[in-house]
N, CA, C and O atoms as a Maestro MAE file, in Angstrom:
{
 s_m_m2io_version
 :::
 2.0.0
}

f_m_ct {
 s_m_title
 :::
 protein
 m_atom[276] {
  # First column is atom index #
  i_m_mmod_type
  r_m_x_coord
  r_m_y_coord
  r_m_z_coord
  i_m_residue_number
  s_m_chain_name
  s_m_pdb_residue_name
  s_m_pdb_atom_name
  i_m_atomic_number
  :::
  1 25 -131.742 15.768 68.011 1 A "MET " " N  " 7
  2 3 -132.698 15.317 67.042 1 A "MET " " CA " 6
  3 2 -131.938 14.686 65.878 1 A "MET " " C  " 6
  4 15 -130.965 15.261 65.390 1 A "MET " " O  " 8
  5 25 -132.371 13.518 65.433 2 A "PRO " " N  " 7
  6 3 -131.673 12.882 64.318 2 A "PRO " " CA " 6
  7 2 -131.874 13.669 63.028 2 A "PRO " " C  " 6
  8 15 -132.906 14.310 62.827 2 A "PRO " " O  " 8
  9 25 -130.868 13.609 62.158 3 A "GLY " " N  " 7
  10 3 -130.929 14.346 60.911 3 A "GLY " " CA " 6
  11 2 -131.883 13.750 59.906 3 A "GLY " " C  " 6
  12 15 -132.473 14.473 59.103 3 A "GLY " " O  " 8
  13 25 -132.043 12.434 59.939 4 A "GLU " " N  " 7
  14 3 -132.962 11.772 59.017 4 A "GLU " " CA " 6
  15 2 -133.481 10.491 59.642 4 A "GLU " " C  " 6
  16 15 -132.939 9.994 60.628 4 A "GLU " " O  " 8
  17 25 -134.544 9.968 59.045 5 A "PHE " " N  " 7
  18 3 -135.083 8.687 59.484 5 A "PHE " " CA " 6
  19 2 -135.402 7.856 58.254 5 A "PHE " " C  " 6
  20 15 -135.572 8.383 57.154 5 A "PHE " " O  " 8
  21 25 -135.478 6.553 58.459 6 A "SER " " N  " 7
  22 3 -135.698 5.636 57.351 6 A "SER " " CA " 6
  23 2 -137.189 5.370 57.185 6 A "SER " " C  " 6
  24 15 -137.866 4.965 58.130 6 A "SER " " O  " 8
  25 25 -137.686 5.598 55.991 7 A "LEU " " N  " 7
  26 3 -139.084 5.345 55.663 7 A "LEU " " CA " 6
  27 2 -139.104 4.319 54.536 7 A "LEU " " C  " 6
  28 15 -138.949 4.670 53.366 7 A "LEU " " O  " 8
  29 25 -139.295 3.052 54.890 8 A "TYR " " N  " 7
  30 3 -139.276 1.939 53.938 8 A "TYR " " CA " 6
  31 2 -137.956 1.891 53.169 8 A "TYR " " C  " 6
  32 15 -137.944 1.628 51.966 8 A "TYR " " O  " 8
  33 25 -136.870 2.140 53.850 9 A "GLY " " N  " 7
  34 3 -135.553 2.065 53.248 9 A "GLY " " CA " 6
  35 2 -135.074 3.348 52.598 9 A "GLY " " C  " 6
  36 15 -133.941 3.406 52.121 9 A "GLY " " O  " 8
  37 25 -135.898 4.368 52.567 10 A "VAL " " N  " 7
  38 3 -135.509 5.662 51.995 10 A "VAL " " CA " 6
  39 2 -135.269 6.628 53.144 10 A "VAL " " C  " 6
  40 15 -136.127 6.808 54.008 10 A "VAL " " O  " 8
  41 25 -134.100 7.245 53.145 11 A "PHE " " N  " 7
  42 3 -133.778 8.188 54.200 11 A "PHE " " CA " 6
  43 2 -134.444 9.532 53.906 11 A "PHE " " C  " 6
  44 15 -134.197 10.153 52.873 11 A "PHE " " O  " 8
  45 25 -135.289 9.962 54.836 12 A "VAL " " N  " 7
  46 3 -136.032 11.211 54.700 12 A "VAL " " CA " 6
  47 2 -135.508 12.187 55.746 12 A "VAL " " C  " 6
  48 15 -135.434 11.845 56.926 12 A "VAL " " O  " 8
  49 25 -135.141 13.400 55.328 13 A "PRO " " N  " 7
  50 3 -134.692 14.392 56.317 13 A "PRO " " CA " 6
  51 2 -135.818 14.743 57.294 13 A "PRO " " C  " 6
  52 15 -136.982 14.848 56.908 13 A "PRO " " O  " 8
  53 25 -135.458 14.917 58.532 14 A "THR " " N  " 7
  54 3 -136.448 15.252 59.553 14 A "THR " " CA " 6
  55 2 -137.123 16.585 59.242 14 A "THR " " C  " 6
  56 15 -138.322 16.744 59.471 14 A "THR " " O  " 8
  57 25 -136.366 17.528 58.729 15 A "LEU " " N  " 7
  58 3 -136.931 18.834 58.403 15 A "LEU " " CA " 6
  59 2 -137.987 18.716 57.309 15 A "LEU " " C  " 6
  60 15 -138.988 19.432 57.352 15 A "LEU " " O  " 8
  61 25 -137.794 17.837 56.335 16 A "LEU " " N  " 7
  62 3 -138.792 17.652 55.283 16 A "LEU " " CA " 6
  63 2 -140.096 17.115 55.858 16 A "LEU " " C  " 6
  64 15 -141.176 17.572 55.482 16 A "LEU " " O  " 8
  65 25 -140.003 16.156 56.759 17 A "ALA " " N  " 7
  66 3 -141.202 15.619 57.392 17 A "ALA " " CA " 6
  67 2 -141.908 16.700 58.215 17 A "ALA " " C  " 6
  68 15 -143.136 16.784 58.202 17 A "ALA " " O  " 8
  69 25 -141.141 17.522 58.925 18 A "LEU " " N  " 7
  70 3 -141.728 18.611 59.698 18 A "LEU " " CA " 6
  71 2 -142.367 19.656 58.795 18 A "LEU " " C  " 6
  72 15 -143.389 20.241 59.155 18 A "LEU " " O  " 8
  73 25 -141.782 19.898 57.628 19 A "MET " " N  " 7
  74 3 -142.348 20.863 56.688 19 A "MET " " CA " 6
  75 2 -143.690 20.382 56.146 19 A "MET " " C  " 6
  76 15 -144.623 21.173 56.011 19 A "MET " " O  " 8
  77 25 -143.791 19.106 55.838 20 A "VAL " " N  " 7
  78 3 -145.060 18.555 55.345 20 A "VAL " " CA " 6
  79 2 -146.116 18.609 56.446 20 A "VAL " " C  " 6
  80 15 -147.264 18.971 56.189 20 A "VAL " " O  " 8
  81 25 -145.738 18.256 57.652 21 A "LEU " " N  " 7
  82 3 -146.661 18.307 58.779 21 A "LEU " " CA " 6
  83 2 -147.101 19.740 59.073 21 A "LEU " " C  " 6
  84 15 -148.269 19.979 59.381 21 A "LEU " " O  " 8
  85 25 -146.179 20.688 58.979 22 A "ALA " " N  " 7
  86 3 -146.516 22.095 59.193 22 A "ALA " " CA " 6
  87 2 -147.485 22.584 58.121 22 A "ALA " " C  " 6
  88 15 -148.387 23.369 58.416 22 A "ALA " " O  " 8
  89 25 -147.310 22.133 56.891 23 A "TYR " " N  " 7
  90 3 -148.225 22.522 55.812 23 A "TYR " " CA " 6
  91 2 -149.638 22.015 56.082 23 A "TYR " " C  " 6
  92 15 -150.616 22.726 55.847 23 A "TYR " " O  " 8
  93 25 -149.738 20.788 56.575 24 A "VAL " " N  " 7
  94 3 -151.056 20.225 56.891 24 A "VAL " " CA " 6
  95 2 -151.718 21.018 58.020 24 A "VAL " " C  " 6
  96 15 -152.894 21.370 57.927 24 A "VAL " " O  " 8
  97 25 -150.962 21.297 59.084 25 A "PHE " " N  " 7
  98 3 -151.509 22.069 60.202 25 A "PHE " " CA " 6
  99 2 -151.888 23.486 59.774 25 A "PHE " " C  " 6
  100 15 -152.922 24.011 60.186 25 A "PHE " " O  " 8
  101 25 -151.042 24.099 58.944 26 A "LYS " " N  " 7
  102 3 -151.319 25.453 58.468 26 A "LYS " " CA " 6
  103 2 -152.580 25.472 57.613 26 A "LYS " " C  " 6
  104 15 -153.370 26.413 57.690 26 A "LYS " " O  " 8
  105 25 -152.767 24.453 56.812 27 A "SER " " N  " 7
  106 3 -153.974 24.387 55.973 27 A "SER " " CA " 6
  107 2 -155.230 24.248 56.828 27 A "SER " " C  " 6
  108 15 -156.257 24.857 56.529 27 A "SER " " O  " 8
  109 25 -155.151 23.454 57.880 28 A "MET " " N  " 7
  110 3 -156.305 23.322 58.771 28 A "MET " " CA " 6
  111 2 -156.584 24.638 59.493 28 A "MET " " C  " 6
  112 15 -157.740 25.033 59.639 28 A "MET " " O  " 8
  113 25 -155.527 25.318 59.945 29 A "LEU " " N  " 7
  114 3 -155.701 26.616 60.591 29 A "LEU " " CA " 6
  115 2 -156.292 27.643 59.629 29 A "LEU " " C  " 6
  116 15 -157.151 28.439 60.009 29 A "LEU " " O  " 8
  117 25 -155.827 27.619 58.381 30 A "ARG " " N  " 7
  118 3 -156.315 28.561 57.390 30 A "ARG " " CA " 6
  119 2 -157.796 28.355 57.123 30 A "ARG " " C  " 6
  120 15 -158.550 29.323 57.023 30 A "ARG " " O  " 8
  121 25 -158.216 27.111 57.008 31 A "LEU " " N  " 7
  122 3 -159.638 26.835 56.784 31 A "LEU " " CA " 6
  123 2 -160.478 27.273 57.980 31 A "LEU " " C  " 6
  124 15 -161.561 27.833 57.813 31 A "LEU " " O  " 8
  125 25 -159.976 27.016 59.181 32 A "GLY " " N  " 7
  126 3 -160.697 27.439 60.383 32 A "GLY " " CA " 6
  127 2 -160.813 28.947 60.483 32 A "GLY " " C  " 6
  128 15 -161.873 29.471 60.826 32 A "GLY " " O  " 8
  129 25 -159.722 29.651 60.184 33 A "LEU " " N  " 7
  130 3 -159.755 31.105 60.231 33 A "LEU " " CA " 6
  131 2 -160.639 31.686 59.137 33 A "LEU " " C  " 6
  132 15 -161.290 32.711 59.341 33 A "LEU " " O  " 8
  133 25 -160.666 31.040 57.980 34 A "ALA " " N  " 7
  134 3 -161.529 31.513 56.895 34 A "ALA " " CA " 6
  135 2 -162.997 31.354 57.261 34 A "ALA " " C  " 6
  136 15 -163.815 32.218 56.944 34 A "ALA " " O  " 8
  137 25 -163.333 30.261 57.921 35 A "ARG " " N  " 7
  138 3 -164.727 30.055 58.340 35 A "ARG " " CA " 6
  139 2 -165.157 31.059 59.401 35 A "ARG " " C  " 6
  140 15 -166.329 31.429 59.478 35 A "ARG " " O  " 8
  141 25 -164.206 31.494 60.216 36 A "LEU " " N  " 7
  142 3 -164.512 32.494 61.241 36 A "LEU " " CA " 6
  143 2 -164.569 33.909 60.674 36 A "LEU " " C  " 6
  144 15 -164.992 34.836 61.365 36 A "LEU " " O  " 8
  145 25 -164.150 34.083 59.430 37 A "GLY " " N  " 7
  146 3 -164.150 35.396 58.813 37 A "GLY " " CA " 6
  147 2 -162.952 36.242 59.191 37 A "GLY " " C  " 6
  148 15 -162.997 37.466 59.073 37 A "GLY " " O  " 8
  149 25 -161.885 35.612 59.642 38 A "PHE " " N  " 7
  150 3 -160.694 36.335 60.090 38 A "PHE " " CA " 6
  151 2 -159.997 37.049 58.945 38 A "PHE " " C  " 6
  152 15 -159.384 38.094 59.161 38 A "PHE " " O  " 8
  153 25 -160.073 36.516 57.737 39 A "TYR " " N  " 7
  154 3 -159.344 37.084 56.611 39 A "TYR " " CA " 6
  155 2 -159.944 38.405 56.122 39 A "TYR " " C  " 6
  156 15 -159.359 39.061 55.260 39 A "TYR " " O  " 8
  157 25 -161.085 38.800 56.650 40 A "ARG " " N  " 7
  158 3 -161.642 40.113 56.308 40 A "ARG " " CA " 6
  159 2 -160.828 41.239 56.929 40 A "ARG " " C  " 6
  160 15 -160.820 42.355 56.410 40 A "ARG " " O  " 8
  161 25 -160.138 40.956 58.045 41 A "ILE " " N  " 7
  162 3 -159.352 42.005 58.701 41 A "ILE " " CA " 6
  163 2 -157.861 41.877 58.417 41 A "ILE " " C  " 6
  164 15 -157.072 42.688 58.903 41 A "ILE " " O  " 8
  165 25 -157.459 40.874 57.638 42 A "VAL " " N  " 7
  166 3 -156.047 40.681 57.309 42 A "VAL " " CA " 6
  167 2 -155.712 41.524 56.083 42 A "VAL " " C  " 6
  168 15 -156.411 41.474 55.071 42 A "VAL " " O  " 8
  169 25 -154.638 42.296 56.187 43 A "TRP " " N  " 7
  170 3 -154.257 43.192 55.110 43 A "TRP " " CA " 6
  171 2 -153.802 42.425 53.865 43 A "TRP " " C  " 6
  172 15 -154.239 42.730 52.755 43 A "TRP " " O  " 8
  173 25 -152.927 41.434 54.045 44 A "HIS " " N  " 7
  174 3 -152.350 40.699 52.918 44 A "HIS " " CA " 6
  175 2 -152.434 39.202 53.238 44 A "HIS " " C  " 6
  176 15 -151.551 38.679 53.918 44 A "HIS " " O  " 8
  177 25 -153.463 38.508 52.770 45 A "PRO " " N  " 7
  178 3 -153.656 37.101 53.144 45 A "PRO " " CA " 6
  179 2 -152.489 36.183 52.778 45 A "PRO " " C  " 6
  180 15 -152.156 35.282 53.549 45 A "PRO " " O  " 8
  181 25 -151.867 36.390 51.628 46 A "ALA " " N  " 7
  182 3 -150.751 35.524 51.238 46 A "ALA " " CA " 6
  183 2 -149.566 35.699 52.179 46 A "ALA " " C  " 6
  184 15 -148.915 34.723 52.551 46 A "ALA " " O  " 8
  185 25 -149.288 36.932 52.560 47 A "LEU " " N  " 7
  186 3 -148.203 37.191 53.499 47 A "LEU " " CA " 6
  187 2 -148.528 36.618 54.876 47 A "LEU " " C  " 6
  188 15 -147.653 36.072 55.547 47 A "LEU " " O  " 8
  189 25 -149.785 36.743 55.294 48 A "PHE " " N  " 7
  190 3 -150.206 36.173 56.568 48 A "PHE " " CA " 6
  191 2 -150.075 34.652 56.552 48 A "PHE " " C  " 6
  192 15 -149.625 34.060 57.533 48 A "PHE " " O  " 8
  193 25 -150.466 34.012 55.438 49 A "ASN " " N  " 7
  194 3 -150.356 32.554 55.342 49 A "ASN " " CA " 6
  195 2 -148.899 32.105 55.379 49 A "ASN " " C  " 6
  196 15 -148.581 31.081 55.985 49 A "ASN " " O  " 8
  197 25 -148.016 32.860 54.738 50 A "SER " " N  " 7
  198 3 -146.588 32.521 54.781 50 A "SER " " CA " 6
  199 2 -146.041 32.635 56.200 50 A "SER " " C  " 6
  200 15 -145.300 31.766 56.659 50 A "SER " " O  " 8
  201 25 -146.407 33.702 56.885 51 A "ALA " " N  " 7
  202 3 -145.951 33.883 58.267 51 A "ALA " " CA " 6
  203 2 -146.522 32.797 59.176 51 A "ALA " " C  " 6
  204 15 -145.830 32.301 60.065 51 A "ALA " " O  " 8
  205 25 -147.773 32.434 58.955 52 A "LEU " " N  " 7
  206 3 -148.396 31.370 59.737 52 A "LEU " " CA " 6
  207 2 -147.670 30.048 59.536 52 A "LEU " " C  " 6
  208 15 -147.483 29.291 60.489 52 A "LEU " " O  " 8
  209 25 -147.261 29.766 58.303 53 A "TYR " " N  " 7
  210 3 -146.511 28.544 58.007 53 A "TYR " " CA " 6
  211 2 -145.168 28.530 58.740 53 A "TYR " " C  " 6
  212 15 -144.789 27.511 59.317 53 A "TYR " " O  " 8
  213 25 -144.460 29.637 58.721 54 A "VAL " " N  " 7
  214 3 -143.159 29.713 59.391 54 A "VAL " " CA " 6
  215 2 -143.320 29.542 60.896 54 A "VAL " " C  " 6
  216 15 -142.503 28.879 61.534 54 A "VAL " " O  " 8
  217 25 -144.356 30.129 61.465 55 A "ILE " " N  " 7
  218 3 -144.601 29.998 62.905 55 A "ILE " " CA " 6
  219 2 -144.927 28.560 63.270 55 A "ILE " " C  " 6
  220 15 -144.401 28.034 64.251 55 A "ILE " " O  " 8
  221 25 -145.792 27.918 62.491 56 A "VAL " " N  " 7
  222 3 -146.153 26.522 62.773 56 A "VAL " " CA " 6
  223 2 -144.944 25.617 62.604 56 A "VAL " " C  " 6
  224 15 -144.740 24.704 63.404 56 A "VAL " " O  " 8
  225 25 -144.137 25.859 61.570 57 A "LEU " " N  " 7
  226 3 -142.934 25.053 61.365 57 A "LEU " " CA " 6
  227 2 -141.955 25.228 62.528 57 A "LEU " " C  " 6
  228 15 -141.361 24.254 62.990 57 A "LEU " " O  " 8
  229 25 -141.789 26.441 62.993 58 A "GLY " " N  " 7
  230 3 -140.908 26.679 64.133 58 A "GLY " " CA " 6
  231 2 -141.387 25.987 65.394 58 A "GLY " " C  " 6
  232 15 -140.593 25.409 66.136 58 A "GLY " " O  " 8
  233 25 -142.694 26.047 65.633 59 A "LEU " " N  " 7
  234 3 -143.240 25.369 66.813 59 A "LEU " " CA " 6
  235 2 -143.078 23.854 66.721 59 A "LEU " " C  " 6
  236 15 -142.751 23.202 67.713 59 A "LEU " " O  " 8
  237 25 -143.304 23.293 65.538 60 A "LEU " " N  " 7
  238 3 -143.120 21.849 65.363 60 A "LEU " " CA " 6
  239 2 -141.655 21.459 65.539 60 A "LEU " " C  " 6
  240 15 -141.352 20.415 66.116 60 A "LEU " " O  " 8
  241 25 -140.753 22.296 65.044 61 A "PHE " " N  " 7
  242 3 -139.332 22.016 65.189 61 A "PHE " " CA " 6
  243 2 -138.917 22.012 66.655 61 A "PHE " " C  " 6
  244 15 -138.187 21.126 67.098 61 A "PHE " " O  " 8
  245 25 -139.387 23.011 67.405 62 A "LEU " " N  " 7
  246 3 -139.072 23.063 68.839 62 A "LEU " " CA " 6
  247 2 -139.683 21.886 69.590 62 A "LEU " " C  " 6
  248 15 -139.050 21.318 70.480 62 A "LEU " " O  " 8
  249 25 -140.901 21.523 69.236 63 A "LEU " " N  " 7
  250 3 -141.561 20.389 69.864 63 A "LEU " " CA " 6
  251 2 -140.823 19.091 69.561 63 A "LEU " " C  " 6
  252 15 -140.617 18.270 70.454 63 A "LEU " " O  " 8
  253 25 -140.424 18.903 68.309 64 A "ALA " " N  " 7
  254 3 -139.694 17.690 67.933 64 A "ALA " " CA " 6
  255 2 -138.325 17.649 68.606 64 A "ALA " " C  " 6
  256 15 -137.850 16.581 68.994 64 A "ALA " " O  " 8
  257 25 -137.704 18.798 68.742 65 A "GLN " " N  " 7
  258 3 -136.398 18.846 69.394 65 A "GLN " " CA " 6
  259 2 -136.498 18.439 70.851 65 A "GLN " " C  " 6
  260 15 -135.630 17.730 71.360 65 A "GLN " " O  " 8
  261 25 -137.545 18.878 71.524 66 A "ARG " " N  " 7
  262 3 -137.720 18.501 72.935 66 A "ARG " " CA " 6
  263 2 -138.080 17.023 73.086 66 A "ARG " " C  " 6
  264 15 -137.618 16.363 74.017 66 A "ARG " " O  " 8
  265 25 -138.895 16.507 72.182 67 A "ILE " " N  " 7
  266 3 -139.346 15.121 72.289 67 A "ILE " " CA " 6
  267 2 -138.236 14.144 71.911 67 A "ILE " " C  " 6
  268 15 -138.028 13.143 72.596 67 A "ILE " " O  " 8
  269 25 -137.519 14.434 70.814 68 A "LEU " " N  " 7
  270 3 -136.556 13.477 70.301 68 A "LEU " " CA " 6
  271 2 -135.180 13.566 70.946 68 A "LEU " " C  " 6
  272 15 -134.321 12.730 70.664 68 A "LEU " " O  " 8
  273 25 -134.951 14.547 71.794 69 A "SER " " N  " 7
  274 3 -133.623 14.611 72.410 69 A "SER " " CA " 6
  275 2 -133.673 14.331 73.891 69 A "SER " " C  " 6
  276 15 -132.638 14.347 74.557 69 A "SER " " O  " 8
  :::
 }
 m_bond[275] {
  # First column is bond index #
  i_m_from
  i_m_to
  i_m_order
  :::
  1 1 2 1
  2 2 3 1
  3 3 4 2
  4 3 5 1
  5 5 6 1
  6 6 7 1
  7 7 8 2
  8 7 9 1
  9 9 10 1
  10 10 11 1
  11 11 12 2
  12 11 13 1
  13 13 14 1
  14 14 15 1
  15 15 16 2
  16 15 17 1
  17 17 18 1
  18 18 19 1
  19 19 20 2
  20 19 21 1
  21 21 22 1
  22 22 23 1
  23 23 24 2
  24 23 25 1
  25 25 26 1
  26 26 27 1
  27 27 28 2
  28 27 29 1
  29 29 30 1
  30 30 31 1
  31 31 32 2
  32 31 33 1
  33 33 34 1
  34 34 35 1
  35 35 36 2
  36 35 37 1
  37 37 38 1
  38 38 39 1
  39 39 40 2
  40 39 41 1
  41 41 42 1
  42 42 43 1
  43 43 44 2
  44 43 45 1
  45 45 46 1
  46 46 47 1
  47 47 48 2
  48 47 49 1
  49 49 50 1
  50 50 51 1
  51 51 52 2
  52 51 53 1
  53 53 54 1
  54 54 55 1
  55 55 56 2
  56 55 57 1
  57 57 58 1
  58 58 59 1
  59 59 60 2
  60 59 61 1
  61 61 62 1
  62 62 63 1
  63 63 64 2
  64 63 65 1
  65 65 66 1
  66 66 67 1
  67 67 68 2
  68 67 69 1
  69 69 70 1
  70 70 71 1
  71 71 72 2
  72 71 73 1
  73 73 74 1
  74 74 75 1
  75 75 76 2
  76 75 77 1
  77 77 78 1
  78 78 79 1
  79 79 80 2
  80 79 81 1
  81 81 82 1
  82 82 83 1
  83 83 84 2
  84 83 85 1
  85 85 86 1
  86 86 87 1
  87 87 88 2
  88 87 89 1
  89 89 90 1
  90 90 91 1
  91 91 92 2
  92 91 93 1
  93 93 94 1
  94 94 95 1
  95 95 96 2
  96 95 97 1
  97 97 98 1
  98 98 99 1
  99 99 100 2
  100 99 101 1
  101 101 102 1
  102 102 103 1
  103 103 104 2
  104 103 105 1
  105 105 106 1
  106 106 107 1
  107 107 108 2
  108 107 109 1
  109 109 110 1
  110 110 111 1
  111 111 112 2
  112 111 113 1
  113 113 114 1
  114 114 115 1
  115 115 116 2
  116 115 117 1
  117 117 118 1
  118 118 119 1
  119 119 120 2
  120 119 121 1
  121 121 122 1
  122 122 123 1
  123 123 124 2
  124 123 125 1
  125 125 126 1
  126 126 127 1
  127 127 128 2
  128 127 129 1
  129 129 130 1
  130 130 131 1
  131 131 132 2
  132 131 133 1
  133 133 134 1
  134 134 135 1
  135 135 136 2
  136 135 137 1
  137 137 138 1
  138 138 139 1
  139 139 140 2
  140 139 141 1
  141 141 142 1
  142 142 143 1
  143 143 144 2
  144 143 145 1
  145 145 146 1
  146 146 147 1
  147 147 148 2
  148 147 149 1
  149 149 150 1
  150 150 151 1
  151 151 152 2
  152 151 153 1
  153 153 154 1
  154 154 155 1
  155 155 156 2
  156 155 157 1
  157 157 158 1
  158 158 159 1
  159 159 160 2
  160 159 161 1
  161 161 162 1
  162 162 163 1
  163 163 164 2
  164 163 165 1
  165 165 166 1
  166 166 167 1
  167 167 168 2
  168 167 169 1
  169 169 170 1
  170 170 171 1
  171 171 172 2
  172 171 173 1
  173 173 174 1
  174 174 175 1
  175 175 176 2
  176 175 177 1
  177 177 178 1
  178 178 179 1
  179 179 180 2
  180 179 181 1
  181 181 182 1
  182 182 183 1
  183 183 184 2
  184 183 185 1
  185 185 186 1
  186 186 187 1
  187 187 188 2
  188 187 189 1
  189 189 190 1
  190 190 191 1
  191 191 192 2
  192 191 193 1
  193 193 194 1
  194 194 195 1
  195 195 196 2
  196 195 197 1
  197 197 198 1
  198 198 199 1
  199 199 200 2
  200 199 201 1
  201 201 202 1
  202 202 203 1
  203 203 204 2
  204 203 205 1
  205 205 206 1
  206 206 207 1
  207 207 208 2
  208 207 209 1
  209 209 210 1
  210 210 211 1
  211 211 212 2
  212 211 213 1
  213 213 214 1
  214 214 215 1
  215 215 216 2
  216 215 217 1
  217 217 218 1
  218 218 219 1
  219 219 220 2
  220 219 221 1
  221 221 222 1
  222 222 223 1
  223 223 224 2
  224 223 225 1
  225 225 226 1
  226 226 227 1
  227 227 228 2
  228 227 229 1
  229 229 230 1
  230 230 231 1
  231 231 232 2
  232 231 233 1
  233 233 234 1
  234 234 235 1
  235 235 236 2
  236 235 237 1
  237 237 238 1
  238 238 239 1
  239 239 240 2
  240 239 241 1
  241 241 242 1
  242 242 243 1
  243 243 244 2
  244 243 245 1
  245 245 246 1
  246 246 247 1
  247 247 248 2
  248 247 249 1
  249 249 250 1
  250 250 251 1
  251 251 252 2
  252 251 253 1
  253 253 254 1
  254 254 255 1
  255 255 256 2
  256 255 257 1
  257 257 258 1
  258 258 259 1
  259 259 260 2
  260 259 261 1
  261 261 262 1
  262 262 263 1
  263 263 264 2
  264 263 265 1
  265 265 266 1
  266 266 267 1
  267 267 268 2
  268 267 269 1
  269 269 270 1
  270 270 271 1
  271 271 272 2
  272 271 273 1
  273 273 274 1
  274 274 275 1
  275 275 276 2
  :::
 }
}
């Protein structure tokens, strides 16, 4: 996987792009889970959201690694 890519002449780290994408996916998941009422059974919502972000980021990283290499 390349370390960075050029976005209109500015080199952006691949991890930064994956982090932004993971945040967007995590936000959509959070809204969906909130509508389902899932957060009523979650002990610590902030901790759950942080863990969800790390899981989504890891999955995106593995997916990007398989696609780009």
